[in-house]
C-alpha positions as a Markdown table, in Angstrom:
| # | Residue | x | y | z |
|---|---|---|---|---|
| 1 | Met | 7.2 | 11.0 | -19.4 |
| 2 | Arg | 4.3 | 13.6 | -20.2 |
| 3 | Gly | 1.9 | 10.5 | -20.1 |
| 4 | Leu | 3.0 | 9.7 | -16.4 |
| 5 | Ile | 2.7 | 13.1 | -15.2 |
| 6 | Tyr | -0.6 | 13.6 | -17.1 |
| 7 | His | -2.2 | 10.6 | -15.7 |
| 8 | Asn | -0.4 | 11.5 | -11.8 |
| 9 | Leu | -2.2 | 15.2 | -12.6 |
| 10 | Leu | -5.6 | 13.4 | -13.1 |
| 11 | Tyr | -5.4 | 10.8 | -10.3 |
| 12 | Phe | -4.6 | 13.1 | -7.6 |
| 13 | Gly | -7.5 | 15.6 | -9.2 |
| 14 | Cys | -10.0 | 13.0 | -8.7 |
| 15 | Ser | -8.8 | 11.7 | -5.7 |
| 16 | Phe | -8.5 | 15.3 | -4.2 |
| 17 | Ala | -12.1 | 16.2 | -5.5 |
| 18 | Phe | -13.7 | 13.1 | -3.8 |
| 19 | Ser | -12.1 | 13.6 | -1.1 |
| 20 | Leu | -12.9 | 16.8 | -0.1 |
| 21 | Ser | -16.9 | 16.0 | -1.3 |
| 22 | Val | -17.0 | 12.6 | 1.1 |
| 23 | Val | -15.5 | 15.4 | 3.9 |
| 24 | Leu | -18.0 | 17.8 | 3.2 |
| 25 | Ala | -20.6 | 14.8 | 2.8 |
| 26 | Thr | -20.2 | 13.7 | 6.0 |
| 27 | Ile | -20.7 | 17.0 | 7.8 |
| 28 | Phe | -24.1 | 18.1 | 5.7 |
| 29 | Leu | -25.4 | 14.9 | 4.6 |
| 30 | Ser | -26.5 | 11.7 | 6.2 |
| 31 | Phe | -24.8 | 8.2 | 6.3 |
| 32 | Pro | -26.2 | 6.4 | 2.8 |
| 33 | Val | -25.2 | 9.6 | 0.9 |
| 34 | Val | -22.1 | 9.4 | 2.4 |
| 35 | His | -21.4 | 5.5 | 1.5 |
| 36 | Val | -22.4 | 6.1 | -1.9 |
| 37 | Ile | -19.6 | 8.8 | -2.5 |
| 38 | Ala | -17.1 | 6.6 | -1.0 |
| 39 | Glu | -18.3 | 3.5 | -2.5 |
| 40 | Thr | -18.0 | 5.6 | -6.1 |
| 41 | Gln | -14.6 | 7.1 | -5.3 |
| 42 | Val | -12.8 | 3.6 | -4.8 |
| 43 | Val | -14.4 | 2.5 | -8.2 |
| 44 | Val | -13.7 | 5.6 | -10.4 |
| 45 | Leu | -10.0 | 5.9 | -8.9 |
| 46 | Ser | -9.8 | 1.9 | -9.8 |
| 47 | Leu | -10.9 | 2.4 | -13.3 |
| 48 | Leu | -8.2 | 5.3 | -13.8 |
| 49 | Val | -5.5 | 3.7 | -12.3 |
| 50 | Thr | -6.5 | 0.7 | -15.0 |
| 51 | Arg | -6.6 | 3.1 | -17.7 |
| 52 | Met | -3.1 | 4.3 | -16.6 |
| 53 | His | -1.8 | 1.0 | -16.7 |
| 54 | Arg | -3.3 | 0.0 | -19.8 |
| 55 | Asp | -1.7 | 3.1 | -21.4 |
| 56 | Phe | 1.6 | 2.4 | -20.4 |
| 57 | Trp | 1.8 | -1.0 | -21.2 |
| 58 | Arg | 0.3 | -0.6 | -25.1 |
| 59 | Leu | 2.8 | 2.1 | -25.3 |
| 60 | Asp | 5.7 | 0.0 | -24.0 |
| 61 | Arg | 4.6 | -2.7 | -26.3 |
| 62 | Thr | 4.4 | -0.3 | -29.7 |
| 63 | Ala | 7.9 | 1.1 | -29.2 |
| 64 | Arg | 9.2 | -2.7 | -28.2 |
| 65 | Gly | 7.8 | -3.2 | -32.2 |
| 66 | Ile | 5.7 | -6.0 | -30.7 |
| 67 | Asp | 2.0 | -4.4 | -31.3 |
| 68 | Gly | 0.2 | -7.4 | -32.9 |
| 69 | Val | 2.2 | -10.1 | -31.5 |
| 70 | Asp | 0.2 | -12.3 | -28.9 |
| 71 | Ile | 2.4 | -13.9 | -26.4 |
| 72 | Ser | 0.0 | -15.3 | -24.3 |
| 73 | Leu | 0.3 | -18.3 | -22.4 |
| 74 | Ser | -2.5 | -19.7 | -24.8 |
| 75 | Thr | -0.3 | -19.8 | -27.5 |
| 76 | Phe | 2.6 | -21.0 | -26.2 |
| 77 | Met | 0.2 | -24.7 | -25.2 |
| 78 | Ala | -1.4 | -24.6 | -28.6 |
| 79 | Gln | 2.0 | -25.4 | -30.2 |
């Protein structure tokens, strides 16, 4: 639960900061700068969500005791 709250607060803080910067950039700066900031926002938030999902997946695997076991499709196809 602590990890979920941490990741959600981090995601909320970053998305709020980026949204505020896009609004302020729209008012004061030219379109190309606003576009770069908006595209950077998409990339950074995507990376944060991916990081959150990987952390939760890793925690779930260690909690179940299957940390080193690979159960991918290629493992089953090789047999």
